[in-house]
All heavy atoms as a GROMACS GRO file, in nm:
protein
  524
    1MET      N    1   6.284  11.502  15.733
    1MET     CA    2   6.274  11.587  15.850
    1MET      C    3   6.408  11.595  15.923
    1MET      O    4   6.449  11.702  15.964
    1MET     CB    5   6.166  11.534  15.942
    1MET     CG    6   6.144  11.622  16.061
    1MET     SD    7   5.982  11.587  16.126
    1MET     CE    8   5.969  11.717  16.239
    2LEU      N    9   6.477  11.486  15.938
    2LEU     CA   10   6.607  11.485  16.005
    2LEU      C   11   6.706  11.572  15.929
    2LEU      O   12   6.776  11.654  15.988
    2LEU     CB   13   6.661  11.343  16.017
    2LEU     CG   14   6.800  11.329  16.079
    2LEU    CD1   15   6.797  11.375  16.224
    2LEU    CD2   16   6.847  11.186  16.071
    3LYS      N   17   6.709  11.557  15.798
    3LYS     CA   18   6.801  11.635  15.717
    3LYS      C   19   6.769  11.784  15.728
    3LYS      O   20   6.859  11.867  15.731
    3LYS     CB   21   6.794  11.590  15.571
    3LYS     CG   22   6.901  11.650  15.483
    3LYS     CD   23   6.897  11.589  15.345
    3LYS     CE   24   7.005  11.647  15.257
    3LYS     NZ   25   7.005  11.588  15.124
    4GLY      N   26   6.644  11.818  15.738
    4GLY     CA   27   6.604  11.958  15.754
    4GLY      C   28   6.639  12.013  15.891
    4GLY      O   29   6.677  12.129  15.904
    5ASP      N   30   6.628  11.930  15.994
    5ASP     CA   31   6.657  11.974  16.130
    5ASP      C   32   6.807  11.984  16.157
    5ASP      O   33   6.852  12.069  16.234
    5ASP     CB   34   6.595  11.878  16.233
    5ASP     CG   35   6.444  11.886  16.238
    5ASP    OD1   36   6.387  11.984  16.185
    5ASP    OD2   37   6.382  11.795  16.295
    6PHE      N   38   6.885  11.895  16.097
    6PHE     CA   39   7.029  11.889  16.123
    6PHE      C   40   7.106  11.878  15.990
    6PHE      O   41   7.171  11.776  15.964
    6PHE     CB   42   7.062  11.768  16.211
    6PHE     CG   43   6.982  11.762  16.337
    6PHE    CD1   44   6.878  11.670  16.350
    6PHE    CD2   45   7.008  11.847  16.442
    6PHE    CE1   46   6.803  11.663  16.466
    6PHE    CE2   47   6.932  11.841  16.560
    6PHE     CZ   48   6.831  11.749  16.572
    7PRO      N   49   7.100  11.979  15.905
    7PRO     CA   50   7.160  11.966  15.772
    7PRO      C   51   7.310  11.942  15.773
    7PRO      O   52   7.362  11.872  15.686
    7PRO     CB   53   7.127  12.100  15.705
    7PRO     CG   54   7.098  12.193  15.816
    7PRO     CD   55   7.043  12.109  15.928
    8ALA      N   56   7.381  11.995  15.871
    8ALA     CA   57   7.527  11.984  15.871
    8ALA      C   58   7.578  11.849  15.919
    8ALA      O   59   7.683  11.803  15.877
    8ALA     CB   60   7.588  12.095  15.956
    9ASP      N   61   7.502  11.784  16.008
    9ASP     CA   62   7.556  11.663  16.069
    9ASP      C   63   7.458  11.547  16.081
    9ASP      O   64   7.477  11.457  16.160
    9ASP     CB   65   7.615  11.695  16.206
    9ASP     CG   66   7.515  11.762  16.300
    9ASP    OD1   67   7.403  11.793  16.258
    9ASP    OD2   68   7.552  11.782  16.416
   10TYR      N   69   7.356  11.546  15.997
   10TYR     CA   70   7.256  11.439  16.010
   10TYR      C   71   7.315  11.301  15.981
   10TYR      O   72   7.278  11.204  16.047
   10TYR     CB   73   7.133  11.467  15.921
   10TYR     CG   74   7.154  11.443  15.774
   10TYR    CD1   75   7.118  11.322  15.717
   10TYR    CD2   76   7.209  11.541  15.693
   10TYR    CE1   77   7.135  11.299  15.583
   10TYR    CE2   78   7.228  11.519  15.558
   10TYR     CZ   79   7.191  11.398  15.504
   10TYR     OH   80   7.210  11.376  15.370
   11GLN      N   81   7.408  11.292  15.886
   11GLN     CA   82   7.468  11.161  15.854
   11GLN      C   83   7.544  11.104  15.973
   11GLN      O   84   7.530  10.988  16.006
   11GLN     CB   85   7.564  11.174  15.734
   11GLN     CG   86   7.496  11.189  15.601
   11GLN     CD   87   7.438  11.058  15.552
   11GLN    OE1   88   7.340  11.010  15.604
   11GLN    NE2   89   7.498  11.001  15.451
   12SER      N   90   7.625  11.188  16.037
   12SER     CA   91   7.703  11.140  16.151
   12SER      C   92   7.612  11.106  16.269
   12SER      O   93   7.641  11.014  16.346
   12SER     CB   94   7.809  11.241  16.193
   12SER     OG   95   7.751  11.361  16.236
   13MET      N   96   7.500  11.178  16.282
   13MET     CA   97   7.406  11.148  16.391
   13MET      C   98   7.341  11.012  16.369
   13MET      O   99   7.324  10.935  16.464
   13MET     CB  100   7.301  11.258  16.401
   13MET     CG  101   7.358  11.390  16.450
   13MET     SD  102   7.236  11.521  16.454
   13MET     CE  103   7.133  11.466  16.590
   14ILE      N  104   7.306  10.982  16.245
   14ILE     CA  105   7.246  10.852  16.213
   14ILE      C  106   7.346  10.740  16.244
   14ILE      O  107   7.312  10.640  16.306
   14ILE     CB  108   7.201  10.846  16.066
   14ILE    CG1  109   7.083  10.940  16.043
   14ILE    CG2  110   7.166  10.703  16.025
   14ILE    CD1  111   7.047  10.960  15.897
   15GLU      N  112   7.471  10.759  16.201
   15GLU     CA  113   7.574  10.659  16.225
   15GLU      C  114   7.598  10.640  16.375
   15GLU      O  115   7.611  10.527  16.423
   15GLU     CB  116   7.704  10.700  16.156
   15GLU     CG  117   7.695  10.691  16.006
   15GLU     CD  118   7.815  10.752  15.935
   15GLU    OE1  119   7.916  10.781  16.002
   15GLU    OE2  120   7.807  10.769  15.812
   16HIS      N  121   7.603  10.750  16.449
   16HIS     CA  122   7.625  10.742  16.594
   16HIS      C  123   7.512  10.665  16.662
   16HIS      O  124   7.536  10.578  16.745
   16HIS     CB  125   7.638  10.883  16.652
   16HIS     CG  126   7.657  10.885  16.799
   16HIS    ND1  127   7.774  10.845  16.860
   16HIS    CD2  128   7.573  10.922  16.899
   16HIS    CE1  129   7.762  10.858  16.991
   16HIS    NE2  130   7.640  10.904  17.017
   17LEU      N  131   7.389  10.697  16.627
   17LEU     CA  132   7.274  10.628  16.687
   17LEU      C  133   7.277  10.479  16.651
   17LEU      O  134   7.256  10.394  16.739
   17LEU     CB  135   7.142  10.691  16.642
   17LEU     CG  136   7.016  10.627  16.697
   17LEU    CD1  137   7.010  10.634  16.850
   17LEU    CD2  138   6.892  10.691  16.636
   18SER      N  139   7.305  10.448  16.527
   18SER     CA  140   7.310  10.307  16.484
   18SER      C  141   7.418  10.231  16.559
   18SER      O  142   7.395  10.119  16.607
   18SER     CB  143   7.336  10.299  16.334
   18SER     OG  144   7.230  10.356  16.262
   19GLU      N  145   7.537  10.290  16.570
   19GLU     CA  146   7.647  10.225  16.643
   19GLU      C  147   7.613  10.208  16.790
   19GLU      O  148   7.641  10.104  16.849
   19GLU     CB  149   7.775  10.307  16.627
   19GLU     CG  150   7.831  10.304  16.487
   19GLU     CD  151   7.942  10.407  16.465
   19GLU    OE1  152   7.974  10.484  16.558
   19GLU    OE2  153   7.994  10.411  16.352
   20TYR      N  154   7.554  10.310  16.850
   20TYR     CA  155   7.517  10.305  16.991
   20TYR      C  156   7.416  10.193  17.016
   20TYR      O  157   7.430  10.114  17.108
   20TYR     CB  158   7.461  10.439  17.036
   20TYR     CG  159   7.428  10.446  17.182
   20TYR    CD1  160   7.527  10.472  17.276
   20TYR    CD2  161   7.298  10.425  17.228
   20TYR    CE1  162   7.498  10.477  17.412
   20TYR    CE2  163   7.268  10.430  17.363
   20TYR     CZ  164   7.368  10.457  17.455
   20TYR     OH  165   7.339  10.462  17.588
   21MET      N  166   7.313  10.187  16.931
   21MET     CA  167   7.210  10.085  16.947
   21MET      C  168   7.268   9.945  16.931
   21MET      O  169   7.234   9.854  17.007
   21MET     CB  170   7.096  10.110  16.847
   21MET     CG  171   7.015  10.234  16.879
   21MET     SD  172   6.895  10.278  16.752
   21MET     CE  173   6.787  10.137  16.758
   22ALA      N  174   7.356   9.927  16.832
   22ALA     CA  175   7.416   9.795  16.809
   22ALA      C  176   7.509   9.757  16.922
   22ALA      O  177   7.510   9.642  16.967
   22ALA     CB  178   7.492   9.796  16.676
   23SER      N  179   7.584   9.852  16.972
   23SER     CA  180   7.682   9.824  17.076
   23SER      C  181   7.619   9.792  17.210
   23SER      O  182   7.662   9.702  17.281
   23SER     CB  183   7.776   9.945  17.090
   23SER     OG  184   7.869   9.923  17.191
   24TYR      N  185   7.515   9.866  17.245
   24TYR     CA  186   7.453   9.850  17.378
   24TYR      C  187   7.320   9.776  17.376
   24TYR      O  188   7.259   9.758  17.480
   24TYR     CB  189   7.434   9.987  17.443
   24TYR     CG  190   7.566  10.053  17.477
   24TYR    CD1  191   7.621  10.148  17.393
   24TYR    CD2  192   7.635  10.018  17.593
   24TYR    CE1  193   7.743  10.208  17.424
   24TYR    CE2  194   7.756  10.077  17.624
   24TYR     CZ  195   7.808  10.173  17.539
   24TYR     OH  196   7.929  10.231  17.569
   25GLY      N  197   7.273   9.736  17.259
   25GLY     CA  198   7.148   9.663  17.250
   25GLY      C  199   7.026   9.747  17.284
   25GLY      O  200   6.923   9.695  17.325
   26LYS      N  201   7.039   9.878  17.265
   26LYS     CA  202   6.928   9.970  17.296
   26LYS      C  203   6.829   9.975  17.180
   26LYS      O  204   6.865   9.953  17.064
   26LYS     CB  205   6.981  10.112  17.320
   26LYS     CG  206   7.073  10.126  17.438
   26LYS     CD  207   6.993  10.138  17.563
   26LYS     CE  208   7.084  10.169  17.680
   26LYS     NZ  209   7.013  10.187  17.802
   27THR      N  210   6.705  10.003  17.213
   27THR     CA  211   6.603  10.030  17.112
   27THR      C  212   6.528  10.156  17.154
   27THR      O  213   6.517  10.186  17.273
   27THR     CB  214   6.502   9.914  17.099
   27THR    OG1  215   6.441   9.892  17.227
   27THR    CG2  216   6.570   9.787  17.052
   28TYR      N  217   6.482  10.230  17.057
   28TYR     CA  218   6.409  10.354  17.083
   28TYR      C  219   6.282  10.354  17.001
   28TYR      O  220   6.280  10.307  16.887
   28TYR     CB  221   6.495  10.476  17.047
   28TYR     CG  222   6.621  10.486  17.130
   28TYR    CD1  223   6.743  10.439  17.081
   28TYR    CD2  224   6.618  10.540  17.257
   28TYR    CE1  225   6.858  10.447  17.156
   28TYR    CE2  226   6.733  10.549  17.334
   28TYR     CZ  227   6.852  10.503  17.283
   28TYR     OH  228   6.967  10.511  17.358
   29LYS      N  229   6.176  10.411  17.056
   29LYS     CA  230   6.050  10.420  16.984
   29LYS      C  231   6.057  10.523  16.873
   29LYS      O  232   5.994  10.509  16.769
   29LYS     CB  233   5.936  10.456  17.079
   29LYS     CG  234   5.901  10.345  17.175
   29LYS     CD  235   5.785  10.384  17.264
   29LYS     CE  236   5.753  10.273  17.362
   29LYS     NZ  237   5.639  10.308  17.447
   30ASN      N  238   6.133  10.631  16.896
   30ASN     CA  239   6.140  10.740  16.799
   30ASN      C  240   6.286  10.784  16.785
   30ASN      O  241   6.339  10.851  16.873
   30ASN     CB  242   6.051  10.856  16.846
   30ASN     CG  243   6.041  10.966  16.746
   30ASN    OD1  244   6.137  10.999  16.676
   30ASN    ND2  245   5.924  11.027  16.739
   31HIS      N  246   6.348  10.747  16.676
   31HIS     CA  247   6.490  10.777  16.656
   31HIS      C  248   6.514  10.927  16.642
   31HIS      O  249   6.614  10.979  16.693
   31HIS     CB  250   6.544  10.702  16.534
   31HIS     CG  251   6.546  10.554  16.554
   31HIS    ND1  252   6.580  10.467  16.454
   31HIS    CD2  253   6.518  10.477  16.661
   31HIS    CE1  254   6.574  10.343  16.498
   31HIS    NE2  255   6.535  10.347  16.625
   32LEU      N  256   6.426  10.997  16.573
   32LEU     CA  257   6.442  11.141  16.556
   32LEU      C  258   6.436  11.212  16.691
   32LEU      O  259   6.519  11.298  16.721
   32LEU     CB  260   6.335  11.198  16.462
   32LEU     CG  261   6.339  11.350  16.440
   32LEU    CD1  262   6.474  11.393  16.383
   32LEU    CD2  263   6.225  11.393  16.350
   33ALA      N  264   6.342  11.173  16.774
   33ALA     CA  265   6.330  11.235  16.907
   33ALA      C  266   6.455  11.208  16.990
   33ALA      O  267   6.503  11.296  17.062
   33ALA     CB  268   6.206  11.182  16.979
   34THR      N  269   6.511  11.089  16.979
   34THR     CA  270   6.634  11.055  17.052
   34THR      C  271   6.749  11.143  17.007
   34THR      O  272   6.822  11.199  17.089
   34THR     CB  273   6.669  10.906  17.030
   34THR    OG1  274   6.562  10.825  17.077
   34THR    CG2  275   6.797  10.869  17.101
   35MET      N  276   6.764  11.160  16.876
   35MET     CA  277   6.873  11.243  16.824
   35MET      C  278   6.853  11.390  16.861
   35MET      O  279   6.950  11.461  16.889
   35MET     CB  280   6.885  11.225  16.673
   35MET     CG  281   6.946  11.091  16.637
   35MET     SD  282   6.977  11.070  16.461
   35MET     CE  283   6.818  11.009  16.408
   36GLU      N  284   6.729  11.436  16.865
   36GLU     CA  285   6.703  11.574  16.907
   36GLU      C  286   6.740  11.594  17.054
   36GLU      O  287   6.798  11.696  17.090
   36GLU     CB  288   6.556  11.610  16.884
   36GLU     CG  289   6.523  11.627  16.737
   36GLU     CD  290   6.375  11.646  16.710
   36GLU    OE1  291   6.291  11.617  16.799
   36GLU    OE2  292   6.342  11.690  16.599
   37LEU      N  293   6.711  11.495  17.139
   37LEU     CA  294   6.750  11.504  17.280
   37LEU      C  295   6.902  11.506  17.294
   37LEU      O  296   6.957  11.582  17.374
   37LEU     CB  297   6.692  11.387  17.359
   37LEU     CG  298   6.543  11.392  17.387
   37LEU    CD1  299   6.496  11.260  17.450
   37LEU    CD2  300   6.511  11.508  17.479
   38TRP      N  301   6.971  11.423  17.218
   38TRP     CA  302   7.117  11.420  17.222
   38TRP      C  303   7.174  11.554  17.179
   38TRP      O  304   7.268  11.605  17.237
   38TRP     CB  305   7.171  11.309  17.133
   38TRP     CG  306   7.153  11.171  17.188
   38TRP    CD1  307   7.092  11.134  17.304
   38TRP    CD2  308   7.196  11.050  17.127
   38TRP    NE1  309   7.096  10.998  17.319
   38TRP    CE2  310   7.158  10.944  17.213
   38TRP    CE3  311   7.261  11.021  17.009
   38TRP    CZ2  312   7.185  10.811  17.183
   38TRP    CZ3  313   7.289  10.888  16.980
   38TRP    CH2  314   7.251  10.784  17.066
   39LYS      N  315   7.116  11.612  17.073
   39LYS     CA  316   7.164  11.740  17.022
   39LYS      C  317   7.146  11.850  17.126
   39LYS      O  318   7.235  11.932  17.148
   39LYS     CB  319   7.090  11.775  16.893
   39LYS     CG  320   7.145  11.892  16.819
   39LYS     CD  321   7.278  11.858  16.757
   39LYS     CE  322   7.321  11.967  16.662
   39LYS     NZ  323   7.447  11.938  16.599
   40LYS      N  324   7.031  11.852  17.193
   40LYS     CA  325   7.006  11.951  17.299
   40LYS      C  326   7.105  11.933  17.414
   40LYS      O  327   7.156  12.031  17.468
   40LYS     CB  328   6.862  11.940  17.350
   40LYS     CG  329   6.760  11.995  17.254
   40LYS     CD  330   6.620  11.980  17.311
   40LYS     CE  331   6.516  12.021  17.209
   40LYS     NZ  332   6.380  12.001  17.259
   41ALA      N  333   7.132  11.810  17.450
   41ALA     CA  334   7.227  11.783  17.558
   41ALA      C  335   7.367  11.830  17.519
   41ALA      O  336   7.438  11.888  17.601
   41ALA     CB  337   7.228  11.634  17.592
   42ASP      N  338   7.406  11.807  17.393
   42ASP     CA  339   7.536  11.854  17.345
   42ASP      C  340   7.545  12.006  17.350
   42ASP      O  341   7.648  12.061  17.388
   42ASP     CB  342   7.562  11.806  17.202
   42ASP     CG  343   7.595  11.659  17.192
   42ASP    OD1  344   7.623  11.597  17.298
   42ASP    OD2  345   7.590  11.606  17.080
   43MET      N  346   7.437  12.073  17.312
   43MET     CA  347   7.437  12.219  17.313
   43MET      C  348   7.450  12.273  17.456
   43MET      O  349   7.521  12.371  17.479
   43MET     CB  350   7.310  12.271  17.246
   43MET     CG  351   7.310  12.247  17.095
   43MET     SD  352   7.153  12.286  17.015
   43MET     CE  353   7.146  12.462  17.039
   44LYS      N  354   7.385  12.208  17.551
   44LYS     CA  355   7.397  12.250  17.691
   44LYS      C  356   7.539  12.232  17.741
   44LYS      O  357   7.592  12.316  17.813
   44LYS     CB  358   7.299  12.172  17.779
   44LYS     CG  359   7.157  12.218  17.767
   44LYS     CD  360   7.067  12.143  17.863
   44LYS     CE  361   6.924  12.189  17.848
   44LYS     NZ  362   6.834  12.119  17.942
   45LYS      N  363   7.602  12.119  17.704
   45LYS     CA  364   7.741  12.095  17.744
   45LYS      C  365   7.833  12.202  17.687
   45LYS      O  366   7.922  12.251  17.755
   45LYS     CB  367   7.788  11.958  17.695
   45LYS     CG  368   7.734  11.842  17.773
   45LYS     CD  369   7.787  11.712  17.715
   45LYS     CE  370   7.715  11.593  17.771
   45LYS     NZ  371   7.758  11.467  17.706
   46GLU      N  372   7.812  12.239  17.560
   46GLU     CA  373   7.894  12.340  17.496
   46GLU      C  374   7.881  12.474  17.567
   46GLU      O  375   7.979  12.545  17.586
   46GLU     CB  376   7.856  12.355  17.349
   46GLU     CG  377   7.901  12.240  17.262
   46GLU     CD  378   7.852  12.253  17.120
   46GLU    OE1  379   7.781  12.350  17.087
   46GLU    OE2  380   7.884  12.164  17.040
   47GLN      N  381   7.759  12.509  17.609
   47GLN     CA  382   7.737  12.635  17.679
   47GLN      C  383   7.806  12.635  17.814
   47GLN      O  384   7.865  12.734  17.855
   47GLN     CB  385   7.588  12.662  17.695
   47GLN     CG  386   7.521  12.701  17.566
   47GLN     CD  387   7.370  12.719  17.582
   47GLN    OE1  388   7.312  12.676  17.681
   47GLN    NE2  389   7.308  12.782  17.485
   48LYS      N  390   7.802  12.523  17.884
   48LYS     CA  391   7.865  12.514  18.016
   48LYS      C  392   8.016  12.517  18.008
   48LYS      O  393   8.082  12.575  18.093
   48LYS     CB  394   7.819  12.387  18.089
   48LYS     CG  395   7.679  12.394  18.141
   48LYS     CD  396   7.643  12.268  18.217
   48LYS     CE  397   7.502  12.276  18.270
   48LYS     NZ  398   7.466  12.156  18.345
   49THR      N  399   8.073  12.454  17.905
   49THR     CA  400   8.218  12.447  17.895
   49THR      C  401   8.276  12.564  17.818
   49THR      O  402   8.397  12.582  17.816
   49THR     CB  403   8.262  12.316  17.825
   49THR    OG1  404   8.209  12.314  17.692
   49THR    CG2  405   8.218  12.194  17.901
   50GLY      N  406   8.192  12.641  17.753
   50GLY     CA  407   8.240  12.755  17.677
   50GLY      C  408   8.293  12.720  17.540
   50GLY      O  409   8.353  12.801  17.473
   51ASN      N  410   8.269  12.597  17.494
   51ASN     CA  411   8.316  12.555  17.362
   51ASN      C  412   8.222  12.598  17.251
   51ASN      O  413   8.260  12.598  17.136
   51ASN     CB  414   8.332  12.403  17.355
   51ASN     CG  415   8.445  12.356  17.444
   51ASN    OD1  416   8.537  12.431  17.474
   51ASN    ND2  417   8.437  12.232  17.489
   52GLY      N  418   8.101  12.637  17.286
   52GLY     CA  419   8.005  12.683  17.187
   52GLY      C  420   7.991  12.833  17.195
   52GLY      O  421   8.039  12.898  17.287
   53TYR      N  422   7.925  12.891  17.099
   53TYR     CA  423   7.904  13.035  17.097
   53TYR      C  424   7.788  13.071  17.188
   53TYR      O  425   7.682  13.013  17.182
   53TYR     CB  426   7.873  13.081  16.954
   53TYR     CG  427   7.839  13.228  16.947
   53TYR    CD1  428   7.937  13.324  16.953
   53TYR    CD2  429   7.706  13.268  16.938
   53TYR    CE1  430   7.905  13.457  16.948
   53TYR    CE2  431   7.674  13.401  16.934
   53TYR     CZ  432   7.773  13.495  16.938
   53TYR     OH  433   7.742  13.628  16.934
   54SER      N  434   7.814  13.164  17.276
   54SER     CA  435   7.709  13.212  17.364
   54SER      C  436   7.728  13.361  17.384
   54SER      O  437   7.834  13.405  17.428
   54SER     CB  438   7.716  13.140  17.499
   54SER     OG  439   7.616  13.189  17.585
   55TYR      N  440   7.628  13.441  17.351
   55TYR     CA  441   7.636  13.586  17.362
   55TYR      C  442   7.540  13.632  17.470
   55TYR      O  443   7.423  13.602  17.467
   55TYR     CB  444   7.601  13.651  17.228
   55TYR     CG  445   7.588  13.801  17.235
   55TYR    CD1  446   7.696  13.879  17.271
   55TYR    CD2  447   7.468  13.863  17.207
   55TYR    CE1  448   7.687  14.016  17.278
   55TYR    CE2  449   7.457  14.001  17.214
   55TYR     CZ  450   7.567  14.076  17.248
   55TYR     OH  451   7.555  14.213  17.255
   56ASN      N  452   7.593  13.703  17.570
   56ASN     CA  453   7.507  13.746  17.680
   56ASN      C  454   7.446  13.884  17.657
   56ASN      O  455   7.375  13.935  17.741
   56ASN     CB  456   7.584  13.743  17.813
   56ASN     CG  457   7.697  13.844  17.818
   56ASN    OD1  458   7.713  13.926  17.729
   56ASN    ND2  459   7.777  13.836  17.923
   57GLY      N  460   7.476  13.946  17.545
   57GLY     CA  461   7.413  14.072  17.510
   57GLY      C  462   7.484  14.196  17.557
   57GLY      O  463   7.432  14.306  17.544
   58SER      N  464   7.602  14.185  17.613
   58SER     CA  465   7.670  14.306  17.659
   58SER      C  466   7.819  14.302  17.629
   58SER      O  467   7.881  14.196  17.632
   58SER     CB  468   7.648  14.325  17.808
   58SER     OG  469   7.710  14.221  17.881
   59PHE      N  470   7.871  14.418  17.599
   59PHE     CA  471   8.015  14.436  17.581
   59PHE      C  472   8.058  14.554  17.667
   59PHE      O  473   7.980  14.645  17.692
   59PHE     CB  474   8.047  14.470  17.434
   59PHE     CG  475   8.035  14.353  17.342
   59PHE    CD1  476   7.925  14.339  17.260
   59PHE    CD2  477   8.132  14.255  17.336
   59PHE    CE1  478   7.913  14.233  17.174
   59PHE    CE2  479   8.121  14.148  17.251
   59PHE     CZ  480   8.011  14.137  17.170
   60LYS      N  481   8.181  14.551  17.709
   60LYS     CA  482   8.238  14.661  17.785
   60LYS      C  483   8.335  14.735  17.694
   60LYS      O  484   8.388  14.679  17.599
   60LYS     CB  485   8.311  14.610  17.908
   60LYS     CG  486   8.221  14.543  18.007
   60LYS     CD  487   8.301  14.490  18.124
   60LYS     CE  488   8.210  14.409  18.214
   60LYS     NZ  489   8.281  14.312  18.292
   61GLU      N  490   8.362  14.860  17.726
   61GLU     CA  491   8.456  14.938  17.647
   61GLU      C  492   8.591  14.868  17.647
   61GLU      O  493   8.639  14.820  17.751
   61GLU     CB  494   8.472  15.078  17.706
   61GLU     CG  495   8.555  15.169  17.618
   61GLU     CD  496   8.559  15.311  17.670
   61GLU    OE1  497   8.467  15.350  17.745
   61GLU    OE2  498   8.653  15.382  17.634
   62GLY      N  499   8.650  14.857  17.530
   62GLY     CA  500   8.779  14.789  17.517
   62GLY      C  501   8.766  14.642  17.482
   62GLY      O  502   8.864  14.578  17.447
   63ASP      N  503   8.647  14.584  17.493
   63ASP     CA  504   8.626  14.445  17.453
   63ASP      C  505   8.639  14.432  17.304
   63ASP      O  506   8.611  14.524  17.229
   63ASP     CB  507   8.487  14.395  17.494
   63ASP     CG  508   8.474  14.368  17.643
   63ASP    OD1  509   8.578  14.372  17.712
   63ASP    OD2  510   8.362  14.344  17.688
   64SER      N  511   8.685  14.317  17.259
   64SER     CA  512   8.691  14.291  17.116
   64SER      C  513   8.645  14.149  17.089
   64SER      O  514   8.641  14.067  17.180
   64SER     CB  515   8.833  14.312  17.063
   64SER     OG  516   8.921  14.220  17.125
   65LEU      N  517   8.613  14.125  16.966
   65LEU     CA  518   8.568  13.992  16.927
   65LEU      C  519   8.682  13.907  16.882
   65LEU      O  520   8.779  13.945  16.834
   65LEU     CB  521   8.464  14.000  16.817
   65LEU     CG  522   8.335  14.068  16.856
   65LEU    CD1  523   8.243  14.080  16.736
   65LEU    CD2  524   8.264  13.990  16.964
   0.00000   0.00000   0.00000
């Protein structure tokens, strides 16, 4: 399921969660749910900072991609 949900970066997500848990002594009931929350938070950060792709549905004359 994890590989299907995050095909491009599931390995790095597993490593990040494992390192985080070992470093801070954290435990989680559901690792997949934790990684999904982290991914959503990352996407929100990208939208706020403009580092991710976000299309508002409108272009003005003279605009280019």
